[in-house]
N, C-alpha and C positions, 0 to 999 in steps of 0.2 A: 314364434308363431307369426304367420302372416297377418298384417294389420287389417286386411280386408275381411277377416273373420270377426265380425262385430259382436260385441257383448252388450246386453241390455240389463242394467241394474235397476231394480224396482223396490221402492220403500215409500212410506208415507212421511218420513222425517227428512226434510231437506238437508239438515246438517249431516246426517248419516250418508246420504247420497253424495254430498260434496266430498266427504272424507273418502269414500270408496273411489270416486273418480280421481282424486289426487293420488291415491295409493296405486291405482291400477293403470293409469293412462301412460306410464312410461313403457309398459310392455304390451298393452292391449288397446284395441280400438273400442272405447267405452262410451255408451250413451246412457243417460239416466232418465228415469220416468217416475214422477211422483204419483203413486197410486196405481191400482190395477187398470182402471179405465184408460188412463193416459198411456199405459204400457201397450194395451191392445191397439190404441191409435197409432203408436210408433210402429208396431209390428205390421200394421196394415200398409204402412208407407215404405218400409224397407225390410230386407232380410237380415235376420240375426242368427248367428251360430249358437249362441248361448243366452238364456235368460236366467238371471239370479233374482229371486223374489223373497221378500220378507214374509213370514207366515201371517203375522198379525197386522192387518191393514183395515181401516174402515171401508165399508162398502164391499168391493170385490177383494176378498182376502187372498193370500198367497196360494192356498190349495185350489180355490176356484179359478184363479187366474191361470195357473199352470195346467189345469185340466183343459181350459179353453185353448191354451197354446198347443197342447198335444193334439187337439181336434183340428185346429186351423193350420198349424205349422208343425207337422209331425217330425220334420227333420231337425227342428231346433232342440238343443239339449237343455234340460230343465233342472235347475238347482234351487233348493230352498234353504233359507236361513231361518232358524227357529230357536226359541229359548230352551234352556236346559231341561225345563219341566214339561216340555211338550212332546215327549217321545211317542205317546199313543197317537196324538194328532198328526205328528210327522209321519208315522207309519201308515196311517190311513191315507195321507196325502200322497205318499209314494205309490200306494196301490191304485189310487184314483188317477193320478196324473202321470204314472210311469216315470217318476222323477229319477234322474241319474244319480243324484246324491243330495243329502241334506247335511248342513253344517250348523253346529251350535253357536249361538251368539253369547259373548263377543267372539268373533272368529279371527285368529291371528292372521295378519296379512300374508305370511308365507304359506299358510295352509290354504287360504283362498286362492293364491296364485297357483299352487300345485293342482288344486281341484279344477281350476280353469284350464290349465294345460291339458289335463286328462279329458276334460269336456270337449276341448277343441280337437283333440285327436279322435275322440269318438265321433264328432261331427264330420271329420274328414273321412272316416270309414263309411259312415252312412251315405254321404254324398257321392263317394266313389262307387258304392253299390248302385246308387240311383243312375249314375252315368253308365254303368254296365248295362242296367236294365233298359235305359232309354236309348242307348246307341247300339251296342253290340247285339243284344237280344232283339231290340226293336228292328234293327236292320235285317236280322235273320227272318223274323216274322214277316217283314215286308216282302222279302223275296218269296216266301211261301205263299203269301196272299196274292202276289202278282202271278205266280204259276197257277194258282187256283182260278184266278180271274180269266185265264185263257179258256177255261172250260165253260164258264158262265159269265161272259163279259157284262151283260146287262145288270145282273144281280150285284156283282162286285162294284160296278160303276156307280150304282145308286148309293152304296154304302160309303164309297170313297168320297162321293160328292158331299156327304154330310160331315166331313171331318171338321170343318170350321164350326159348324153348328154344335157338334159334340164338345169341342173345347169351350165354346161360349157357355153351354149348359153346365158343364162341370165347374167352370168358374163361378157361375151364379149359385150353384149348390154347394160351393166350397168343398168339392171332392179333391182330396189330396193326391191320390194315385191315378192321375189322369192317364198315365201311360198304360195302366192295366185296362181301363175302360176302352181306350183307343184300340188296344190289341184285341180285346174281346169283340169290338165291333168289326174289326177287319177279319177275324177268324170265326165269327158266329156261324157262317154257313158251311164250315169245313166238314161237318157231318154229311153233307150232301154227296160227298165222293163215294159213300157206301150205298147210295140209293140207286136201284136199277134205272138206267137212262129212260126207259119207256114211261116209268112213273113220273120222273121229273118233267118229261116232255108233256104228258097229260096235264100236270099241275100248271106248267108254264102257260099253256093256252086256255086254262080254265075248264078243262074237260072234267067231268064227274069221276071221282075215284070210288072204288068199292071199299068196304070196311077194312079189309086187310091192307090195301094200298094206303088208305088214310092213316092207319096205325103206323105203318112203316115211315111215312112222311113225318108224323108227329114226333118220332124219336130222333130226328136230326140233332136237336140240342144234346141229347144224352150221348149219342155217338161222338159228336164233336168234343164234348167234355171229356170223355174217356181218352180220346186221342191226345188232347192237350195236357191231361193230368200226368202223362208220362214225360213231359218236358220240365226239367228243373226250373223253378222260379215262376212257373206259369199256373200254379195251383189256384190262386185267386181268379185268374182269367178263366180257367176251366170251370170254376163255380159260376161265374157270370154267364158263360155260354150255356151251362146246364139250365139256368133259370131265365133265359132270355125270353121265353114265351109264357112265363108265369105271371098272371094278373095279380094286382095288389090285393084283391079280395080272396086270393088263394086258388082260384080256378085256373085251369090250364095245365100244361106240362112243366115239370114232372108232377104226377098225381100223389103228392105227399101233403103233409099238414102245414107246410111253410106258407105264410102269408104276411102281408104288411111289412114291418121292419125286419122280419126274419129273412126276407128276400134280399140278396146283395144289392146295394144301391146302384152299382154299375149295371146290373141286370134290369133294374127298373128304368134306367135311362135308355138302355138298348131297346126295351119293349116299345117305349114311346117313339123313339127315333126310327125304329124299323117300321112301325105302323105309319108314321108320317111319310117315310120314303115311299112306301107302297102306294099310299093314296096320291101323293104328288106325282108319282110315275104314271098313275092311271089317268092323269090329265087335270086333276084338281089343282087350282092355284093354292099356294101355301096357306093363305088366310082361310080358305074354305076347308082345306085338309085339317087345319087345327080346329076349326069349328066342328068338324065331324068327330074328332077325338074327344071333344068336350061333351058329346052326347052319351058317352059311356064312362063316366068319371070313376066308377068302381074298378075299372080295369087298370087305372094308373095311380101311382103315388101322387097325392094331392100337391105335394111340394114340387115334384118334377113337372106336373102338368101346369101349375101356376107359373113356374119359371120359364117353361117353354112358351106359354102364351105371351108373357112379358117380352121375351127375346124375339120371337118370330112374328108377333102380330103387333102388340102395342108399341114396342120401340122400333123394330125393324120394318114392320109393315111390308115384308117381302122385298124391300128395296135393295137390301144388301146383296142378295143373290142376283136379282135382276140387273143390278147396276155394275156387275163385274164387266170390265172391258176385255173383249176378245179380239184376237187377230187370226188371220188365215196364214198357214205355213205349208210349204211343200213337205212331203214325206221325207225327203232328203235332209230337211232342216229340223226334223223332230229330234228333241234331245231329252235325256233323262231329267226328271224334275218338273217338266211341263205338265200342265193339267188340261186334259181334253174337255172342251165345253160343248161338244156335239158328238153324236155317235160316229164311229168310224165304220164305213161300209165297204164290202168287197164290190167288185164291178157288177156282180150279179144281184146286189142289193142285200145280201146276207150280212148280219151284224157281226163285226169282228171285235170291237171294243165299245163298251158303253160309255156315254158321257159321264164325266166326273172322275174318271180314272187318272191317277198320277202316273206319268210315264216312267217306266224303269227300263233297264238294259234289255231284259227279256222281251218286253213289249215292243221295243224298237226292232229287235231282231225278228220277232214274229211278223210284224207288218212288212218289213223288208222282204221276208220270205214269201209272204202273200203277194206282194207286188211283183216279184219275179215269176211266181207260179200262175197267178190268175188276174192280178191287178187290184189296186186299191183306189177308191174314189178320192180324188184330191181337189182342192186343198183340204187340210185338216184345220179344225178350229180349236185354238188353245187360249189359255189365259194370257193376257198381255203381261210382260215383265213389269 
């Protein structure tokens, strides 16, 4: 096994920890932690493939520790060491912490090594699946999102511009599957492709909608969710998209009984960031937009709202976004991976691409085609490298 796959051994007895380290260090990269609190501190500083924890420890016992490891570091494989008479306790711990395996003490060194080999192989499978989701599938979704953005550049530009804020908010909330929330944000408007263009046009300019038109527009999340549910591995993304407009108090779409913690956490994040993006796009400074959100606290998860205030007002004070350094480039120098920091307009003043969009191959080709057909206003403003 590769030595970079680190193993954390946790016990409250220093002598036992020292013995485990002597036994295992010839084959494994082993770190020891005396007690559950120390183990959590270690996990906050570095990534570990496997955690081996004793069941009986003062304070944070093995079951409680491994449950927290599952919540905070879901890819880490969890193993418990337990006394022979603790079968019922161990079974409950397996159910609570989704523990990979539990071993009876005293555990022969060769059995512990075999178990660690199995655990490391399991970790490799899990991380390989994550790479598939975050690279292959994410790349496909990005292409889809880029194609959709050609139809509604302003809307998709606003969402793309919030990518950094999304990642910061997910970190603050300790959300493990950030890839799923990011995909949900990118694809949240996908249901709009089924809406008649005249309804979208009326909504875009703030024109009043009749009851039937308003009902059609309200079902964008449902349509988007149904489209995404047909794509393997995107089931959790589809659920977030379905509940993207559902308030924490249970009001909004879909009109079911779900509220509070029953709403997917990713959807609660999308609701706040979507409202924030709309207010910010209307001309409100970020601080004022956040203050507006705080006037309707029942709409948002209190934890999500508090984290957003801390990130975007108390700590950042809007300086992070405003402080990004931009440069002007000619269309001929536009490259995939650049981020647009100002709207791209045609010669007649019509919007081609909204500020915030990350440039892809399709977008470069589209702008080059526009330049040949009718012209594009240059230079373009992008993030400095």
